[in-house]
N, C-alpha and C positions, 0 to 999 in steps of 0.2 A: 828160487835163489835163497840160500840159507842166510840167516842173520849172523852178523859178525860180533854181536854183544854176548859176552860170556854170561853164564847162568848166575854167577855170584854177583856180578855188577847189576843184573836185572833185578834181583831181590832187593838190593840196597835202594835202587831207583824207586821201586813201588813203595817202600816204607817211607822214603822222603816225600813222595807225592802225597801219600795219605796224611802225613803229619802236616804238610802244607795246607791241605784242605781243612783239617780240624782247626788249625790256627786261624785260617781265613773266616771260618764260620763263627768262631768266638769273637773275632773283631767286628763282624757284621752285627752280631747280637748286642754288643756293647753300645752300638750307635742307635739301637731302637729304644722307645720309651719303656720304662719299667712297668710291668703289669701290676697294679695295686688297686685297692678299693677306691682311692681318690680318682683313678682314671676311668672307673666304670660309670655308666650313666646312672642318674639318680633313680632309686627304687620307687616304684609307684604301686599303690594298693589297688587291686582290682575289685570292682563291685561284686564280690561273691555273695551268694545267698547265705543267710544265717543258718548254720548247721546246728540244729537242735532237734534231737529225736523226740522231745516231748511236745514241741510246738506243732500245731496242725499245718499241713502242707497247703499253702495258698495256691489254689487252682485258678488259672486264668479263665474268667467267665465272659460270656458274651453280654452285651448290653441288654437290659430287659426290653421285651417288645413293647411298643407304644400301645396305649389303650385306644388310640385313634388311628385306625388303619389308613394307609395312603388313599387319598381321594375323598375322605370325609371332610366336611366343612362345618365349623362350629359357629352357632348363632346364639346371641343373648337377646331374649325377648321379655319385655315388661308388659303385663296385662293392664290395659287401660279401661276406661269406663265403657260399659256395654260390650266388652270383649270377652272372649272365651278361648278354650283350647282350640276350637275349630278355626276361629279367626286368626289365632297365632300361627297355626300350621298352614293355613291357607296363604298367609303372607310369604311363606317359604315355598310356595307352589307344591305343597304336599296335598294329595288328594283327599276329598271329603270322606272317601271310603275308609281311609286309614283312621281318621278321627272316629268314625262309626265303630270300627273294629276295637279301638281302645275303649270306647264307652261300654262295649258289651263284655269286657273282661270282668272277672269276679271282683277285682279291686279297682275297676276303671274309675269309680267315683273319686278316688284319691287324686286323679289328675284332671278330671272334668269339673270338679267343684272348686274353681279358682276364684280368687277375689282380686279387686282392683289393687294394683301395686305388687302382686305376686310376680316373681321372676322365674323364667325357665331358661335352661341351657339346652339347646337342641342341636343334634348332629344329623346331617343328611349326607348321602353319598353323591357321586357325580350324576346319578340318574334321578336326583331329587326324591330318593326313597328315604323315609325316616329310619334311622338306625338306633337312635338313643335320645332319651329326654332325662334331664336331671332337674328335679323340683325341690329346692330347699324350703320346706314348709316352715321350719323354725330353725333356731340356732342349733338345736339338738337333733332334729328329725328331717330326713330327706327321703324322697321317693324317686326311684330310678326305673325308667322303662327301657327295656332292651329288646331288640329284634332277634328272634331265634329262628331256627329252621321251620318251626311250626306256627309262627306268628309273633306275638309280643307277650312279654311278661313284666310284672311290676314287682320290685323288691323294696323293702323298707330298710333304710340305713339309719342307725342311731349313733350319735357321737358319744365318745367316752368322756364322761364328766368327772373331774377330780373333786373329791369332797375334802375340804379342810375344816378344822375345828377352831373356833374363835371363842373368846369370852369377852364380856363387857361388864363394866361396873359403873354405877351412877348414884348420885345423891339428889333427892328432891329439893330443888331450890325455887323453881318456877312452876311449871306444869309437868305432868308425867311425860307427855309427848315431847316437849322441848328438851327436857333433861335427858330423855332416852336418845334423842337425836344427837345431843352433845356428847353422849357416851359412845357414839359411833354406830348405833343401830339404824338399820334401814326402816322405811315406812312399813314394809311388809312384816319385819320382825316385831316392830312396835305394836302393830295391830294384832299379830298372833299372840303376843304376850298379854295384851289386853283381853283377848278372847279367852285364853285358857285360864286366866284368873278372874274372868268376869262373873263367875258364879259365887265367888267368895269375897271379892273386893269391890267396893263402890269407889271407883277412881276419883270421882268428883267430891267425895265426902271424907273418905277414910285416910287418904295420903296426907301427910303433914311434912312441913319443911324439916329436913334432916333424915327422913326415912330413906332407905336405900333399896337398890335392886341389883341383882346379879344374874347374868345370863350366859349359858353355854349353848352355842348354836353352830349350825353348819353354814359354810360358805361354799359356793360352787364355782368352779373354774373350767373353762374350755380353752385348751391350748395355752394355758398359763394366763388367761385373761378372765377377770372376775365377771360373772354373768348373773349374780344374784345370790340371795340368801336361801338356805334350805330350811330344814326343820329346827325348831328349838329342842335341844336335848335335855336341858335342865334349867330351872330358873328359881329365883328366890326374891320375894318382895317383903319388906318389913312395913308394918303399920303400927299405929298407936305409939308413936315416938320410939320406934325400933324395939318395942317390947314384944310384938307379935310377929312371928316368921311364917310366911306362906311359901311352901315348897311345891315344885312340880317336876315330875320326871316322865320322860317319854316311854311308851311301850309299843313295840312293833311286833307283827306276827312273823311266821316262818318265811314269808315272801317279802319281808322288809316293808310291809304296808303298815301305816299308822293305825293303831287301835285306839289310843287315847292318852290322857295324862293323869297321873295319880300322885298322891302325896307319899311321904316316906313310909306310911303305914299301909300303902296299897289301896287307899280309898280313892274312888273316882272323883276328880275335880269337877266333872260335869254334873250339874244339878238339874232338877226339873225346871228351875226358873233362874234367869239371870238376876244378879243383884240389882242392876239398874237398867232401865230401858234406853238410856241415852248416855253418850260418852262425853267427858271433858266439859261439863257444864256445872253450874253451882246449884245447890239446894236453896231455894228462897223461902220455902215454908214446909214444915214437917207435919206429920200426922198429929192432930191435936183435937181431943174431944170438945174443946171449947176455945174457939178463936174468933177474934173480931174481924168480920169480913170487910175487906177494903173497899168493895163496891157497894154492898147492901148496907154497910154501916150498922151492923148488928152482930151480936154474939151468936155464933152457931158452930157446930162441929165441923172441923176440917178433916175429912175421912180419907185423905190421901197425902201424897208428897208432891210438892211443886219443884220443878227443875227449870231454872231460868237460863236463857241462852239466846243466841241469834236466831231470828226467823229463818226457817229452812233447814235447821239442824235435823239430821235423820233420826227417826224414832224406831226402835227395834222391838219386835215381839219378844217378851221375856220367856216365853215357853211355847211349845207346840200346842196347837189347838185349832178351833174352828171360829171363824169370824161370824158372830151371831148378830152384830149390828155395826153398821158403818153409815153415819149420816149426821144430821143436825140435832142438837138438843139445846133447850133454852139457856141453861147455865153452862153446859160443857162446850157449846159451839160445835164445830166439827169434831166428832169423837168416834172411837172404835172400841167395841167390846169383844173379847176373845174368851171362849169357854175352853178350859183345860181339864182333861181327865175327869169330867163330871162335876166335881165339887168346887173346883177352882175357877175364878173368873178375874180377868184383869181389864182395866178401863184406861184409855188414853185420850185426854181431852185437850181442847183449844188448838187443834191442828190447823195449820195453814192450808194443807192439802193432803189428800190420801195417797197411799202407795198403790202399786199395780196389782190390785186384787179386787174381788167382788164379795159382797155379803153372801155368806154361806160357803165360801171356799175355805180350804184348810190352809194353815200357815205354819211355818216352822220357826223354831227358836232362832232369833237373830235376824229374821227377815225384816225388811223395811216396810212398816205398815203406814207410815205417814211422816209429816215434817212439822217441826215445832212452829207454833203460831200464836195468835192472840185473838182467836174467835171466841164468841160467847162472853160470859162475864169475866173479863180479865183486864187488869190495869196495865199489864205489860206482857211481852212475849214470854211464854213459858209452857211447859208440859205439866198437866195435872194427871198423876198416875195413882190408880187405886188397885188394891188387891183384896179380893173377897174369898172367903171360904164358906160354902153353903150360904151365900148371900150375906154374910156378916163381914163388915169391914175390919181389916187388921192392918197393923203398921208394917209395911213391906221392909222397912229398914231394920226391924228387929225380928223378922221371920227367919226361922231355921228351915230352909227348903229341903224337901226330900231329895236323896241322892239318885244317881243314875245306876246303870248296870255295873256291879263290882268287877274287879279284875278276875279273869278266869283262873282257876286254881292251877292249871298246867303251867302258868307263867310265874307263879309266886316265887319259886326259887331263883330263877334267872333275874326277875325284876328286883328282888331284894338285894342281890349281889350288885347289880348295875346301879341301883339307887344309892347304895352305900358308897360306891366309888365316886359317883357324880356329886354326892353331897360333900365328900372330902375335897373335891375340886372347887366347889362353891365356897367352902370354908377358907380355902387358900386364896380366893380371889378378893382383892381389895383395891383401893385407889392406886397403890404402887405396883401391883402385879395383876393388872386387868387384861392382859393379852397373853394367851397361851395357844400354841398351834400344834395340831396333829398329835395330841397325846392319845394313848391307847388305854 
């Protein structure tokens, strides 16, 4: 059946319908919300990686493996009286054969020579087999035993110690020891200072109120904790009312081992004899060719020096030598004679008791030969000290003692440079600026 609508009318109808659809679409769009920034969701920053071509790429790593494999058990053991490594391991059901195997190692004695109070950290596995031992010998040194495929091995572990530099300054007001303590020096550093100047200074006689001392020394730290003083690097002490300066500078070898101490001219401070056989006591009587004897009540020569002090004060040998006599004498009481290098002889009288040596044995400078007392003809506790050259008595207070080995020539240039620098630091040190750290 054919359509009755004419072609011209059909075209008009299509145009009208299309226009109607466009108008309808515009009306619908007008009723929708307007698309704008205000209608969008809030922008969020994503945690993107920092893009920097110069920065290293951080790779994701796995956690470090544990030093203690699964199944190991850790034990802390303290060595008691009459106990040993064997008893310690036996308490953990470790066989005696294991202890024997450790003792036969080249360094086995490092773990078998234990003392009361020593502590061990021991690891064993589920089969009660020893896997590892850690033995902290000191703050700075530990020994570690580890089980390997071929047996056991022992390694030495040393802690890294931080060395810091300090200075101290003090004035003599009481005694050298007390004033040095007040300046912040430890007992170790005070004794070291006394020892290195002991050949030139009689601390009981020559220091006067107002004299000063300056010290540059090392302090040692482990994990930022102070563990003690190290070496003295440089020191200066004045005597004679600050008119005389005594300087000391350290010298070490290529392996950083101490060689000795020298003055600014490179002369060895160490002498063949100490200036005094006893520390921190007073002189009660000097060398005098004609003195009234307090016991015998007559005029006679006093051929030595008397040092008064508490009974039991240690007496030191003033030089290396051989003990040629140790016993009783009518006037000297308990006394010791030491022969030094042939022509020199020293005598120490009125001792309360002798040191740990025998007549005929050798003795070193600074060794304790006895203790101050009041035996023999003595009105009070004191040491009578004599110095003889070819059996002739001389005044030890006025003796110029022979020096020790001079500084090796190969160190002269480096020592001179170092001593000059350290002396400049000592000159800068006073009561206001007595603390300097880590200077180079």
